C-alpha positions in Angstrom: -46.7 28.1 6.4 -45.6 27.7 9.9 -43.0 30.2 9.9 -45.5 33.0 8.4 -48.2 31.9 11.1 -45.3 32.6 13.6 -44.1 35.9 12.0 -46.9 37.3 10.0 -45.2 41.0 9.9 -41.7 39.5 8.4 -41.0 38.6 4.7 -40.9 35.0 3.7 -36.8 34.7 4.0 -36.8 36.4 7.3 -39.8 34.3 8.7 -37.6 31.2 7.7 -34.7 32.5 9.2 -36.6 33.0 12.7 -38.2 29.4 12.3 -34.8 27.8 11.6 -33.4 29.6 14.7 -36.0 28.8 16.8 -35.7 24.8 15.8 -32.0 25.0 16.4 -32.8 26.4 20.1 -35.3 23.6 20.2 -32.9 21.2 19.6 -30.6 22.2 22.4 -32.8 22.7 24.7 -34.5 19.4 24.2 -32.0 17.1 23.2 -34.3 14.2 22.4 -36.6 16.4 20.1 -36.8 13.8 17.5 -39.4 11.9 19.7 -41.7 14.6 19.7 -41.3 16.5 16.6 -40.4 15.3 13.1 -38.3 18.0 11.5 -37.6 17.9 8.0 -36.3 20.9 5.2 -39.9 22.1 4.5 -42.0 20.4 7.1 -42.2 20.4 11.0 -44.9 17.8 12.3 -45.7 16.9 16.0 -45.4 13.2 16.6 -48.7 12.6 17.8 -47.6 8.9 18.9 -44.6 10.2 20.7 -43.9 9.8 24.6 -45.8 13.2 25.3 -49.4 14.3 26.3 -51.0 17.3 24.9 -54.0 18.5 27.1 -55.7 20.5 24.0 -55.7 17.0 22.1 -57.0 15.3 25.3 -59.6 17.6 25.6 -61.2 17.3 22.3 -60.5 13.5 22.6 -62.9 13.4 25.5 -65.3 15.5 23.6 -65.3 13.3 20.7 -66.0 10.3 23.2 -68.9 12.0 24.9 -67.2 12.1 28.2 -68.1 15.5 28.7 -67.0 15.5 32.5 -63.4 14.6 31.9 -63.3 17.2 29.3 -64.4 19.6 31.5 -61.9 18.7 34.2 -59.2 18.8 31.5 -60.1 22.0 30.2 -58.2 24.9 32.8 -58.4 28.2 31.1 -57.8 29.8 28.2 -55.2 28.5 26.0 -51.6 30.3 26.2 -53.4 33.0 28.0 -50.3 35.2 28.0 -50.0 35.0 24.1 -51.7 37.3 21.8 -50.1 36.1 18.5 -52.2 35.8 15.5 -52.1 32.2 15.3 -53.3 31.4 18.5 -56.3 33.5 18.9 -58.6 31.7 16.6 -57.8 28.4 18.3 -58.3 29.9 21.7 -61.8 31.0 20.8 -62.7 27.6 19.3 -61.5 25.9 22.5 -63.5 28.5 24.9 -66.8 28.0 22.6 -66.0 24.1 23.1 -65.7 23.8 26.5 -68.9 26.1 27.1 -70.7 23.9 24.8 -69.8 20.6 26.9 -70.4 22.4 30.2 -74.2 23.9 28.9 -74.8 19.8 27.9 -73.5 19.0 31.4 -75.9 21.5 33.0 -78.9 20.5 30.7 -78.5 16.7 31.7 -78.2 17.7 35.5 -81.1 19.9 35.4 -82.8 17.2 33.8 -82.6 14.8 36.5 -83.2 17.6 39.1 -79.8 17.2 40.7 -79.6 21.0 41.7 -76.1 20.9 43.0 -74.6 19.8 40.1 -76.5 22.1 37.8 -75.3 24.7 40.1 -71.7 23.7 39.7 -71.7 23.3 36.0 -73.3 26.4 35.1 -71.0 28.5 38.0 -68.0 27.3 35.6 -70.1 28.9 32.2 -70.7 31.8 34.3 -66.9 32.0 35.2 -66.2 31.8 31.6 -69.0 34.2 30.3 -70.5 36.4 33.1 -73.2 37.4 30.7 -74.4 34.1 29.9 -77.9 34.4 30.8 -79.3 31.6 30.3 -77.0 29.9 32.6 -77.7 32.3 35.4 -81.2 31.4 34.8 -81.0 28.2 35.4 -78.8 28.4 38.2 -81.4 30.5 40.1 -84.1 27.9 39.3 -81.5 24.9 40.6 -80.9 26.9 43.7 -84.9 27.4 44.1 -85.1 23.5 44.0 -82.8 23.6 47.1 -85.1 26.3 48.5 -82.3 28.7 48.9 -84.1 31.6 47.7 -81.5 33.9 48.8 -79.0 32.9 46.6 -81.0 32.6 43.5 -81.4 36.5 44.4 -77.8 37.0 44.6 -77.5 35.5 41.5 -79.5 37.7 39.8 -78.3 41.0 41.2 -74.6 39.8 40.4 -75.4 39.2 36.8 -77.8 42.5 36.6 -74.7 44.3 38.1 -72.4 42.7 35.6 -74.6 43.1 32.7 -74.8 47.0 33.3 -71.2 47.6 33.7 -70.0 45.5 31.0 -72.4 46.1 28.3 -74.7 48.8 29.4 -77.8 46.2 29.2 -80.7 45.0 31.1 -81.6 41.2 31.7 -83.8 39.4 29.3 -87.8 39.5 29.8 -87.5 35.3 31.2 -84.9 36.2 33.8 -86.8 39.6 34.9 -89.8 37.3 35.2 -88.3 35.0 37.5 -87.1 37.6 39.6 -90.4 39.3 39.6 -91.7 35.7 40.9 -89.2 36.0 43.7 -89.7 39.1 44.7 -93.4 38.4 45.1 -92.8 35.2 47.1 -94.3 32.9 45.1 -91.4 31.6 42.5 -91.5 28.4 40.6 -89.8 25.4 41.6 -86.3 24.8 40.2 -86.8 22.7 36.8 -90.5 23.5 36.6 -91.6 25.0 33.5 -87.9 25.1 32.4 -87.0 24.7 29.1 -83.4 23.9 30.0 -80.1 25.3 29.3 -79.7 25.9 25.5 -76.2 25.5 24.1 -74.3 28.6 25.1 -73.9 29.6 21.4 -77.3 29.6 21.1 -78.4 31.9 23.6 -79.9 35.4 22.2 -76.9 37.4 20.7 -77.7 41.3 21.8 -75.8 44.6 22.4 -72.8 44.3 20.0 -74.6 46.2 17.0 -71.2 48.4 16.7 -69.1 45.8 16.8 -70.7 43.5 14.6 -71.0 46.2 11.8 -67.2 46.8 11.8 -66.6 43.1 11.8 -69.2 42.8 8.8 -67.4 45.9 7.3 -64.0 43.8 7.4 -65.2 41.0 5.9 -67.0 42.2 3.4 -63.5 44.2 2.0 -61.3 41.2 2.8 -63.6 39.4 0.0 -63.2 42.0 -2.2 -59.6 41.2 -2.2 -58.4 43.6 0.6 -56.9 41.8 3.5 -58.0 42.7 6.9 -56.9 41.6 10.6 -59.3 42.5 13.1 -58.2 42.2 16.7 -60.8 42.0 19.4 -60.1 43.0 22.9 -61.6 43.8 26.2 -61.8 42.4 29.6 -61.8 38.7 30.4 -65.7 37.4 30.2 -67.4 40.4 28.3 -68.2 37.9 25.2 -65.3 38.5 22.8 -65.2 34.7 22.0 -68.8 34.7 21.6 -68.5 37.8 19.0 -66.3 35.8 16.9 -68.3 32.6 16.9 -71.0 34.4 16.0 -69.3 36.1 12.7 -68.4 32.2 11.8 -71.7 31.1 12.2 -72.7 34.0 9.8 -70.1 33.1 7.5 -71.0 29.7 7.3 -74.8 30.2 6.8 
């Protein structure tokens, strides 16, 4: 299976040959490889108790332990960002969604405590990862208002509106528009007042992807009927590729 995952376009014989060659090079590059990888005739297994650290595993261990601050610190960016092989795309999307969820929970907790500076810091990380995540933008605006920084709140809105229009051809939602109108009138609600807080990133409204969604649904239906499909979602960083894949997974599990 490993050989096929790494070389999906090769037949079984060629894929196995490629894997044997790779493992041979691996042994030469890392003479004490047996401390890290258990290589048998039919299996290749990572030794989790070996003298090594894997950032992905540390991240997921921190999430499982409820240490969201540590988890968000460990996550430093997309998994293997220069690699677009099939085997890495799904795992990259999962990790992206997991860190968004962790950051959303941290931001919600900070907002509840009215720790506005922490809320701004955490929502900014969400926005850096997903610039069109409207709930994070709204919560960041409210945090700036909590610090009596109306100008910063307005900058948040205008930057978000520009990104949304440029990337998706959409306008901001009604709730954030209402907050913006109050800002323009000079009587905005204070940060945190009557705010429902930040829902998990994956639970914010999913809009503006009707054509892409239809194509994914058609590909899945074809695959269900026995016709194999590979769908590659591409585009500029942060426009919602991971969210699209996540929503498809949710729909299929429903």
